[in-house]
Every structure is written in C-alpha cells, then in structure tokens.
C-alpha positions as CSV (number, residue, x, y, z in Angstrom):
1,M,4.8,8.0,-22.6
2,R,5.6,7.6,-26.3
3,D,7.7,4.5,-25.5
4,L,4.8,3.1,-23.4
5,R,2.4,3.5,-26.3
6,H,4.8,1.9,-28.7
7,R,5.4,-1.1,-26.5
8,V,2.0,-1.8,-25.0
9,V,-0.9,0.1,-26.5
10,T,0.2,-0.6,-30.1
11,P,0.4,-4.4,-29.8
12,V,-2.9,-4.5,-27.9
13,T,-4.5,-2.3,-30.6
14,A,-3.0,-4.6,-33.3
15,A,-4.5,-7.6,-31.5
16,V,-7.9,-5.9,-31.5
17,L,-7.7,-4.9,-35.1
18,A,-6.7,-8.5,-36.1
19,G,-9.8,-9.7,-34.3
20,V,-12.0,-7.1,-36.1
21,A,-10.5,-8.0,-39.5
22,L,-11.1,-11.7,-38.9
23,Q,-14.7,-10.9,-37.9
24,L,-15.2,-9.0,-41.2
25,I,-13.8,-11.7,-43.5
26,L,-15.4,-14.8,-41.8
27,P,-18.8,-14.3,-43.5
28,L,-16.9,-14.5,-46.8
29,L,-15.4,-17.9,-46.1
30,S,-16.7,-21.3,-45.7
31,T,-17.4,-22.6,-42.2
32,R,-14.4,-25.0,-42.2
33,L,-12.0,-22.5,-43.7
34,G,-13.1,-19.8,-41.3
35,L,-12.5,-22.2,-38.3
36,V,-9.1,-23.0,-39.5
37,I,-8.1,-19.3,-40.1
38,A,-9.4,-18.4,-36.6
39,S,-7.9,-21.4,-34.8
40,V,-4.4,-21.5,-36.2
41,P,-3.2,-18.1,-34.7
42,I,-4.7,-19.0,-31.3
43,A,-2.9,-22.4,-31.3
44,I,0.4,-20.7,-32.2
45,A,-0.1,-18.2,-29.5
46,G,-0.8,-21.0,-27.0
47,F,2.4,-22.8,-27.8
48,L,4.6,-19.6,-27.9
49,A,3.3,-18.2,-24.6
50,P,5.0,-20.8,-22.3
51,I,8.4,-19.4,-23.4
52,G,7.6,-16.0,-21.8
53,F,5.8,-17.6,-18.8
54,L,8.8,-19.7,-18.1
55,R,10.9,-16.5,-17.9
56,Q,8.3,-15.1,-15.5
57,S,8.4,-18.3,-13.4
58,R,12.2,-18.1,-13.1
59,A,12.0,-14.4,-12.0
60,H,9.7,-15.2,-9.1
61,T,9.6,-17.5,-6.1
62,G,7.0,-19.4,-4.0
63,R,3.4,-18.8,-4.8
64,Q,4.0,-16.5,-7.7
65,R,6.4,-19.0,-9.3
66,A,3.7,-21.7,-9.0
67,G,1.2,-19.3,-10.6
68,W,3.4,-18.7,-13.7
69,A,4.1,-22.5,-13.9
70,L,0.3,-23.0,-14.1
71,G,0.3,-20.3,-16.8
72,I,2.6,-22.5,-18.8
73,V,0.3,-25.5,-18.4
74,G,-2.8,-23.4,-19.3
75,S,-1.1,-22.0,-22.5
76,L,-0.1,-25.5,-23.6
77,L,-3.7,-26.7,-23.0
78,L,-4.9,-23.7,-25.0
79,G,-2.6,-24.5,-27.9
80,A,-3.5,-28.2,-27.9
81,S,-7.2,-27.4,-27.8
82,Y,-7.1,-25.1,-30.8
83,T,-4.8,-27.5,-32.6
84,L,-7.6,-30.1,-32.3
85,Y,-10.2,-27.5,-33.5
86,T,-8.0,-26.8,-36.5
87,G,-7.7,-30.5,-37.3
88,Y,-11.4,-31.1,-36.9
89,A,-12.1,-28.2,-39.3
90,A,-9.3,-28.9,-41.8
91,F,-10.1,-32.6,-42.2
92,G,-13.9,-32.4,-41.7
93,L,-13.7,-34.7,-38.6
94,E,-16.5,-35.0,-36.1
95,P,-15.3,-34.5,-32.5
96,G,-16.0,-37.3,-30.2
97,K,-18.2,-37.3,-27.1
98,P,-17.1,-35.7,-25.0
99,N,-15.4,-33.2,-27.2
100,L,-11.7,-33.4,-26.3
101,A,-11.0,-30.0,-27.7
102,D,-13.7,-28.5,-25.5
103,L,-12.4,-30.3,-22.4
104,L,-8.9,-29.0,-23.1
105,S,-10.3,-25.4,-23.6
106,V,-12.2,-25.6,-20.3
107,G,-9.1,-27.0,-18.6
108,S,-7.0,-24.2,-20.0
109,A,-9.4,-21.6,-18.5
110,T,-9.5,-23.4,-15.1
111,V,-5.8,-23.7,-14.9
112,A,-5.2,-20.1,-16.0
113,L,-7.8,-18.9,-13.4
114,V,-5.8,-20.6,-10.6
115,G,-2.5,-19.4,-12.1
116,I,-3.6,-15.8,-12.2
117,A,-4.8,-15.9,-8.6
118,L,-1.4,-17.3,-7.5
119,A,0.7,-15.1,-9.7
120,A,-0.9,-11.9,-8.5
121,P,1.1,-10.0,-5.9
122,P,-0.1,-10.6,-2.4
123,L,-2.7,-8.1,-1.2
124,P,-1.9,-6.0,1.9
125,G,-3.7,-7.5,4.8
126,A,-6.6,-9.9,5.5
127,M,-9.2,-7.2,4.8
128,A,-7.9,-6.5,1.3
129,G,-7.9,-10.2,0.5
130,T,-11.5,-10.7,1.9
131,T,-12.9,-7.8,-0.1
132,H,-11.2,-9.1,-3.2
133,L,-12.9,-12.5,-2.8
134,I,-16.2,-10.8,-2.2
135,D,-15.8,-8.7,-5.3
136,V,-15.0,-11.8,-7.4
137,A,-18.0,-13.7,-5.9
138,T,-20.3,-10.7,-6.4
139,V,-19.4,-10.2,-10.0
140,A,-19.4,-13.9,-10.7
141,G,-22.9,-14.2,-9.2
142,S,-24.2,-11.3,-11.2
143,L,-22.7,-12.6,-14.4
144,F,-24.1,-16.0,-13.8
145,A,-27.6,-14.5,-13.3
146,L,-27.2,-12.7,-16.7
147,V,-26.0,-15.8,-18.4
148,W,-28.7,-17.9,-16.8
149,Q,-31.4,-15.5,-18.1
150,F,-30.1,-15.1,-21.7
151,V,-28.1,-18.2,-22.5
152,I,-28.4,-21.2,-20.3
153,P,-32.2,-22.0,-20.6
154,P,-32.3,-21.9,-24.4
155,A,-29.1,-23.9,-24.6
156,T,-30.2,-26.6,-22.2
157,A,-33.8,-26.9,-23.3
158,T,-33.1,-29.8,-25.6
159,L,-30.4,-31.5,-23.4
160,P,-30.9,-34.4,-20.9
161,L,-30.6,-33.5,-17.2
162,G,-27.1,-34.8,-16.9
163,N,-25.9,-32.9,-19.9
164,Q,-27.5,-29.8,-18.6
165,L,-25.4,-30.0,-15.4
166,T,-22.3,-30.6,-17.5
167,F,-23.0,-27.6,-19.7
168,V,-23.5,-25.3,-16.6
169,L,-20.3,-26.6,-14.9
170,T,-18.4,-26.0,-18.1
171,L,-19.5,-22.4,-18.2
172,L,-18.7,-21.8,-14.5
173,P,-14.9,-21.5,-14.9
174,E,-15.4,-19.0,-17.7
175,I,-17.7,-16.9,-15.6
176,I,-15.4,-17.0,-12.6
177,A,-12.5,-16.1,-14.8
178,A,-14.4,-13.1,-16.2
179,A,-15.2,-12.0,-12.6
180,L,-11.6,-12.4,-11.5
181,A,-10.4,-10.5,-14.6
182,L,-12.7,-7.5,-13.8
183,T,-11.7,-7.3,-10.1
184,L,-8.0,-7.9,-10.7
185,M,-7.9,-4.6,-12.6
186,S,-8.5,-2.7,-9.4
187,R,-5.8,-4.5,-7.4
188,I,-2.8,-4.5,-9.7
189,Q,-1.0,-1.3,-10.8
190,A,0.0,-1.4,-14.5
191,S,3.3,0.0,-15.7
192,A,5.1,0.2,-19.0
193,D,6.1,-3.4,-18.7
194,G,4.0,-4.6,-15.8
195,R,0.8,-5.6,-17.7
196,A,1.1,-9.3,-17.8
197,L,-1.8,-10.0,-15.4
198,H,-4.0,-7.3,-16.9
199,L,-3.5,-8.8,-20.4
200,L,-4.1,-12.4,-19.1
201,A,-7.2,-11.2,-17.2
202,A,-8.5,-9.5,-20.3
203,A,-7.9,-12.6,-22.4
204,L,-9.8,-14.7,-19.9
205,A,-12.7,-12.2,-20.0
206,L,-12.8,-12.3,-23.8
207,F,-12.7,-16.1,-23.9
208,A,-15.5,-16.2,-21.4
209,L,-17.6,-13.7,-23.4
210,A,-16.8,-15.6,-26.6
211,A,-17.9,-18.9,-25.0
212,V,-21.2,-17.4,-23.8
213,G,-21.7,-15.8,-27.2
214,S,-21.0,-19.0,-29.1
215,T,-23.6,-20.8,-27.0
216,H,-26.1,-18.0,-27.7
217,N,-25.4,-18.2,-31.4
218,S,-25.8,-22.0,-31.4
219,T,-29.2,-21.7,-29.7
220,R,-30.4,-19.2,-32.3
221,G,-29.0,-21.2,-35.3
222,A,-26.6,-18.4,-36.1
223,P,-23.0,-18.9,-37.4
224,W,-20.5,-19.6,-34.7
225,Y,-18.7,-16.3,-35.3
226,A,-21.8,-14.1,-35.1
227,T,-22.2,-11.3,-32.6
228,G,-18.4,-10.7,-32.6
229,V,-17.5,-14.1,-31.3
230,G,-14.8,-14.6,-33.9
231,A,-13.1,-11.4,-33.0
232,L,-13.3,-12.2,-29.3
233,Y,-11.6,-15.6,-29.7
234,L,-8.7,-14.3,-31.8
235,T,-8.1,-11.2,-29.7
236,G,-8.1,-13.3,-26.5
237,G,-5.5,-15.7,-27.9
238,L,-3.3,-12.8,-29.1
239,L,-3.5,-11.2,-25.6
240,V,-2.2,-14.4,-24.1
241,A,0.8,-14.1,-26.3
242,L,1.3,-10.5,-25.4
243,A,1.0,-11.3,-21.7
244,S,3.8,-13.7,-21.9
245,R,6.1,-10.9,-23.1
246,S,5.2,-8.5,-20.2
247,T,5.8,-8.5,-16.5
248,V,3.7,-8.2,-13.4
249,G,2.8,-4.8,-11.9
250,A,2.9,-4.2,-8.2
251,A,-0.1,-4.7,-5.9
252,D,-1.9,-1.5,-4.9
253,S,-0.8,-1.4,-1.3
254,S,-2.3,2.0,-0.6
255,G,-5.8,0.8,-1.6
256,R,-6.4,4.2,-3.4
257,R,-6.9,2.5,-6.8
258,A,-9.7,0.3,-5.4
259,L,-11.3,3.4,-3.8
260,A,-11.0,5.7,-6.7
261,G,-13.6,6.5,-9.4
262,F,-14.7,3.5,-11.5
263,W,-13.0,0.9,-9.3
264,T,-15.3,1.8,-6.3
265,A,-18.4,1.0,-8.4
266,L,-17.0,-2.1,-10.1
267,P,-18.7,-4.7,-7.9
268,Y,-22.0,-2.9,-8.3
269,V,-22.0,-2.5,-12.1
270,P,-22.7,-6.2,-12.9
271,V,-25.2,-6.3,-9.9
272,A,-27.1,-3.3,-11.3
273,L,-27.1,-4.9,-14.8
274,A,-28.4,-8.1,-13.4
275,I,-31.1,-6.4,-11.4
276,C,-32.3,-4.4,-14.4
277,A,-32.4,-7.5,-16.6
278,V,-34.2,-9.6,-14.0
279,S,-36.6,-6.8,-13.3
280,G,-37.4,-6.6,-17.1
281,L,-37.9,-10.3,-17.2
282,Y,-40.3,-10.3,-14.3
283,L,-42.3,-7.4,-15.7
284,R,-42.7,-9.3,-19.0
285,T,-43.5,-12.8,-17.5
286,G,-44.5,-12.3,-13.9
287,T,-42.3,-15.2,-12.8
288,L,-38.6,-15.8,-12.1
289,S,-36.5,-19.0,-12.0
290,P,-35.5,-20.0,-8.4
291,V,-31.9,-20.2,-9.6
292,L,-32.1,-16.7,-10.9
293,V,-33.6,-15.4,-7.7
294,W,-30.9,-17.0,-5.5
295,A,-28.1,-15.9,-7.7
296,L,-29.4,-12.3,-7.6
297,V,-30.0,-12.3,-3.9
298,S,-26.6,-13.8,-3.2
299,S,-24.9,-11.2,-5.3
300,T,-26.8,-8.4,-3.8
301,G,-26.0,-9.6,-0.3
302,L,-22.4,-9.9,-1.1
303,A,-22.4,-6.3,-2.5
304,M,-23.9,-5.1,0.8
305,L,-21.3,-7.0,2.8
306,R,-18.6,-5.4,0.5
307,Q,-20.0,-2.0,1.3
308,F,-19.9,-2.7,5.0
309,L,-16.3,-3.8,4.8
310,S,-15.4,-0.8,2.7
311,L,-16.8,1.4,5.5
312,L,-14.6,-0.5,7.9
313,T,-11.6,0.0,5.6
314,I,-12.3,3.8,5.3
315,K,-12.6,4.0,9.1
316,R,-9.2,2.2,9.5
317,L,-7.6,4.5,6.9
318,L,-8.9,7.6,8.8
319,S,-7.6,6.2,12.0
320,D,-4.2,5.5,10.4
321,L,-4.2,9.0,9.0
322,D,-4.9,10.5,12.4
323,E,-2.0,8.4,13.9
324,Q,0.3,9.5,11.1
325,Q,-0.6,13.1,11.6
326,E,0.0,12.8,15.3
327,R,3.4,11.2,14.6
328,L,4.2,14.0,12.2
329,R,3.2,16.6,14.8
330,H,5.4,14.9,17.4
331,A,8.3,14.6,15.0
332,A,8.0,18.3,14.1
333,H,8.4,19.3,17.8
334,H,10.7,16.6,19.2
335,D,14.3,15.5,18.7
336,A,14.4,12.1,16.9
337,L,17.3,10.7,18.9
338,T,16.6,11.7,22.4
339,G,12.8,12.1,22.2
340,L,13.1,15.5,24.0
341,P,11.3,18.6,22.6
342,N,13.4,20.4,19.9
343,R,14.3,24.1,19.6
344,T,10.9,25.0,18.0
345,A,9.0,23.4,20.8
346,F,11.2,25.0,23.4
347,H,10.7,28.4,22.0
348,G,6.9,27.9,21.9
349,R,6.7,26.7,25.5
350,A,9.0,29.4,26.8
351,A,7.0,32.1,25.0
352,E,3.8,30.8,26.7
353,A,5.4,30.6,30.1
354,L,6.9,34.1,29.9
355,A,3.6,35.5,28.8
356,A,1.7,33.8,31.6
357,A,4.1,34.7,34.3
358,G,2.8,36.8,37.2
359,P,4.4,40.0,38.5
360,D,6.3,38.1,41.2
361,D,7.0,34.9,39.3
362,H,10.5,34.0,38.4
363,T,11.3,32.1,35.1
364,G,14.6,30.4,34.7
365,V,16.4,29.3,31.5
366,L,19.4,26.9,31.7
367,L,21.8,26.0,28.9
368,V,23.5,22.6,29.4
369,D,26.6,21.7,27.4
370,L,28.2,18.3,27.8
371,D,31.9,18.2,28.9
372,G,34.0,15.5,27.3
373,F,31.4,14.5,24.7
374,K,33.6,15.2,21.6
375,P,36.4,12.7,22.6
376,V,33.7,10.0,23.2
377,N,32.2,10.7,19.7
378,D,35.6,10.9,18.0
379,Q,37.4,7.9,19.7
380,L,34.5,5.5,20.2
381,G,32.4,6.4,17.3
382,H,29.0,7.9,16.6
383,A,27.2,4.9,18.2
384,A,28.8,5.6,21.5
385,G,28.0,9.3,21.1
386,D,24.4,8.5,20.4
387,A,24.3,6.3,23.5
388,V,25.5,9.3,25.6
389,L,22.9,11.6,24.1
390,I,20.1,9.1,24.6
391,A,21.1,8.7,28.2
392,V,21.1,12.5,28.7
393,G,17.6,12.6,27.1
394,R,16.4,10.1,29.8
395,R,18.3,11.6,32.8
396,L,17.8,15.3,32.2
397,P,14.0,15.2,32.8
398,D,14.5,13.1,35.9
399,A,16.4,16.0,37.5
400,L,13.5,18.5,36.9
401,R,10.2,19.3,38.3
402,G,7.0,18.2,36.6
403,T,6.3,21.7,35.1
404,D,9.8,22.1,33.7
405,T,10.8,21.5,30.1
406,A,14.1,20.0,28.8
407,A,14.9,20.3,25.1
408,R,17.8,19.4,22.8
409,L,18.9,22.4,20.8
410,G,21.4,20.5,18.7
411,G,24.6,18.6,19.0
412,D,25.4,18.2,22.7
413,E,23.6,21.4,23.8
414,F,20.4,21.2,25.8
415,A,18.1,23.9,27.2
416,V,15.9,23.8,30.3
417,L,12.8,26.0,30.9
418,L,12.0,26.6,34.6
419,P,8.7,28.4,35.0
420,N,7.1,29.6,38.3
421,L,10.3,29.6,40.4
422,N,10.1,30.8,44.0
423,D,13.4,32.6,43.7
424,P,16.5,32.5,41.5
425,G,18.3,30.2,43.9
426,E,15.9,27.4,43.1
427,A,17.2,27.4,39.5
428,E,20.7,27.0,40.8
429,L,19.7,24.0,42.9
430,I,18.0,22.4,39.8
431,A,21.2,23.1,37.8
432,A,23.3,21.4,40.4
433,R,21.0,18.4,40.4
434,I,21.4,18.2,36.6
435,I,25.2,18.1,36.8
436,G,25.0,15.3,39.4
437,R,22.6,13.2,37.3
438,L,24.6,13.5,34.1
439,A,27.9,12.6,35.9
440,A,26.8,9.0,36.2
441,P,28.6,6.6,33.8
442,V,26.9,5.7,30.5
443,P,27.2,2.1,29.3
444,T,28.1,1.7,25.6
445,T,28.6,-1.4,23.5
446,D,32.2,-2.1,24.7
447,T,32.7,0.0,27.8
448,Q,31.3,2.7,30.1
449,V,32.1,6.4,29.6
450,R,31.6,9.5,31.7
451,V,30.8,13.0,30.6
452,G,30.3,16.1,32.6
453,A,28.0,19.0,32.1
454,S,28.5,22.8,32.4
455,V,25.4,24.9,33.0
456,G,24.7,28.6,32.3
457,M,21.6,30.0,33.8
458,T,19.6,33.2,33.9
459,T,16.3,34.2,35.4
460,A,13.6,36.8,34.7
461,R,10.9,38.2,37.0
462,G,7.4,38.9,35.7
463,A,6.1,38.8,32.2
464,G,7.1,40.4,28.9
465,H,10.6,39.0,28.6
466,S,12.1,37.7,25.4
467,I,13.2,34.1,25.3
468,D,15.9,35.0,22.7
469,R,17.4,37.5,25.2
470,L,17.3,34.9,28.0
471,L,19.0,32.4,25.9
472,R,21.7,34.9,25.0
473,E,22.2,35.6,28.7
474,A,22.3,31.8,29.5
475,D,24.8,31.4,26.8
476,H,27.1,34.1,28.3
477,A,26.8,32.3,31.6
478,L,27.7,29.0,29.9
479,Y,30.9,30.4,28.5
480,A,31.8,31.5,32.1
481,A,31.1,28.0,33.4
482,K,33.3,26.5,30.7
483,A,36.1,28.9,31.6
484,A,35.7,28.2,35.3
485,G,36.8,24.5,34.8
486,K,33.6,22.9,33.5
487,S,31.1,20.8,35.4
488,V,30.0,24.0,37.2
489,V,27.0,26.3,37.2
490,R,27.3,30.0,36.4
491,R,24.5,32.6,36.6
492,F,24.3,35.5,34.2
493,A,25.5,38.7,35.7
494,A,24.6,41.9,33.9
495,A,27.3,44.5,33.4
496,P,27.3,47.2,36.1
497,H,25.0,50.1,35.3
498,P,24.8,53.5,37.1
499,E,21.1,53.2,37.7
500,S,21.0,49.6,38.9
501,P,22.9,47.5,41.4
502,T,25.3,44.9,40.4
503,L,23.7,41.4,40.0
504,P,24.8,39.0,42.7
505,Q,27.6,36.6,41.7
506,P,26.9,32.9,41.4
507,R,27.0,31.1,44.7
508,T,26.8,27.6,43.5
509,S,29.7,25.5,42.0
510,V,29.3,21.8,41.5
511,T,32.4,19.9,40.5
512,D,32.2,16.3,39.1
513,Q,34.4,14.5,41.6
514,S,34.8,11.5,39.3
515,Q,35.1,13.3,36.0
516,H,36.4,10.8,33.3
517,T,36.4,11.3,29.6
518,A,36.6,8.3,27.2
C-alpha cells in the first residue's frame, strides 16, 4: 500500500498541487506571461507522452494497440496545440481564423476519445457493452443540458448562426469525453500500475471542464484562468504525462464494481443535476429552450432504459448464481470422473432407505471392486484407467433397477444400494448381472482392455440397520470373492452363533469366461 501511494497517489497529488499553484500565481502575472507559463508544461507533457504510449502500443495487439496508437496521435496534437498557444502569447501574435491551435486542441480531444474507447479492455458480453454506451449517452446528454443552460446561450448570443453551430460542435467532443471519462471509472479496475485509462479519462474530463469554464469566463469578461480554469488545464496536461507511464487495469468482468455503491448511481447523478438546474430555470422564467427540453427528455429516457437493463442484468446474475449453486450441490454429492454419486451421497441415500424399510423389506448393499484395473492403469497410463472408470460409471447403472443407487467410493471401488428387495436372492442376480456388464471390453486410445469385477454383498431385513455395518459386512464378502478367484459374487455369512442358525452359503458364482487384463 505504501508503494502504491508513492508511485501513483503522490504524482497525481503533485499534478493537482502544481495546478493549484499556477492558479494562485496567474493573477500576479500579465496575461501573456501567464499563458506562456501555463502552456509550456502542457506542450512538454504532450510531446513526452507518446514515448509511454508507444510502449503501451507494443504491449498490446489488435483493437487495444490501435487505441494506444491514437493516444500517440492525440498527445502530439496536444503538444502542437499548446506550442502554438505558447507562440501566440510569447510573441503577441493574433491567431488566424479559424484558430489553428483551437482546431488542434479539439482534434486532440476527439482522437483521445476514440483512443480510450479502443484501448479499454473489452467488456464481458453484449449487455455490458450496451449499458456502457447508454451510460455514456445519458451522462453526455445531461452534461450537454447543463452546458446549454449556463454556457452556450451567452457565448453564442453575439455569433452568426454558422459560427454558433461551429461553437456547439467544438464543445461536443469535450462533453462526450467527459461522459466517457466518468463511466469508464466503473468499468476498469485500477491497480498499482494499471491506472493509465483512469488518468487519461480524468485528463479528458478536466480539459472538458476547463473548455466550458473558459467559455463561461469569456462571456462574463473575466480573465481566461478565472474559476479555476488555469489549474484545470495544467492538471489535465500533467495527468496525460502520468497516464503514459502507467498501464491498463483489467475490465471488471464480474460487474460488481458497476453495481456497487457510487457506480450504480453514476448515470443518475448528472441527470439529477440537470433536472434540478432546468427546474430552477423554469421556475424563474416559465419557459424552456426546445433544445434543453429534448436533451433532458432523452437523458431521462436513457436512464430509464439503463435501469431496465440493470434489472435484466440482475435477473441474469441471479439465474447464474442459482445454476452455480446447483452445480456446486451436484459436485458435492457426485464423483467428478464417473458422474456417479460419491460416498457422502451414498451414505445419505442408504440411511434414508434403511429408515423407510418396512418390516418385511430387504435392503441389499453390494461392494464392487474391479479385477485387473491396476495393470491397466500402470501399463497403459492414467488416461486408459480413467477410460475404464468412465465406462464402469456408464455400465453399472444399466445393470440396476430404477430404484437402485450406484456410487463410486474411491479408486476402483464402487458400492450399490438395493432397496425394497423381494428376497436376498434378487440381490445375487443383480450382482451377477453387474459382473456380466463390466466384463465387456473397454475401448481406449490405442487398444481395448478387459477388466473383471468381484462383488461382495449383504442384505438386511426391516428398518433400523446401520449402513456402516452393512458396508463392513459387504467388505468381508468382497474379500471372500477375491480369494475365490475374482469375478465372482460372495454373500456375507455371519459367524455361527448358538442362538441363531448359520446363514446360508452363497449360491451364485459368476466367472468371466473371457477375462483379459491389459
């Protein structure tokens, strides 16, 4: 944080202080000397900035590179413009008509406006781009309404009609630049180095404000630097130089910045100011200019459209959030590779089934372990092993009833829950069917492999049984199946007990007739 303040905040503060110092000393100087002192630093900044913008251009491609190339052009135009201003003031020259320095200054603002729009990181999706354009148009319309009320009529009162149009068109790039500067703040994330566009946008806003203020001063017969205009011009020029030494922050892909705090209200602040100003004018005079009315109506309509699109955006974000939560819930209860329920989901479903079992209902639990899987994984690689597990994840449910649950417990071990069995023998038939389905060859990238399956099973009658105990019983049976030669089913048999008869021995044995291990 201390490094950030040293590298960014301090230079910006220095630029602001330089502007304030200039504003304080300008009244002590002659008009010509004041113009020279104010113009020279801006001209120097304009000619130095292309060095940094060239570095930015080389670091980017495509649209952003073109944007920074326009930044070079805009800076050179700025430097040339203020060089002419310096010459006019230093040598007491009268600018021609049209004023070449003014034309270069307006050209600089126009080129910089397009450059910033191109250099900004792309916004995520058409909706974000649309709302950004609406924000720019809304703010620009409101600013134009304010400028029209306070600046344009007095400035154009003594101008011919053609010159009035030229004057208004000259201010439009400055107004749009200020609007883009304000809305850009909500779209780009600043970092320790990534403040180039923020600084450029702030510079454009200051130049636009200075241009309007200078026109206002001229109509009142005040010095050109009055109302802080001198400070605005110098600070804006210095910010251009600082921007050339920074980089571009990332676009706010989450949209949270545009929906947080001040940024949510940004399009409505200029609209509210324009409404208040126009309302005050109407209360005083009882009339409004048609241009003012249409500018205000258009801005208000765009703000309402922006609000509607914001609601659509919020609705989409909520829908995306619901989908993400559903994916997280699914991922929490399913194996990522096979798509089968995982151990947690299996325990949950088994506990529900055992609790809901009737007095005469049988519930079966099978443990399935793949035979020959380790050689496949070791000799052909993990990709082949994954292919086998994915195939098992597809084939295992096909061997079950609709009410059964197959789950992957981990590695090459799977579990099957069989609720509502008619008798324990039905579980043995399902286990035999599983072995048959899993015996089919599995295609891999280069060959086909076969794996077998050994199954340990246990059953419980009625409710109140523990799934942990049933899994332990099935595991004992699985060990017996492995010991019996693999690719067979073994049912758990409890140890003989004086008070209870011996459990029947397993009566089903399925052997894979084409057992082959890669």
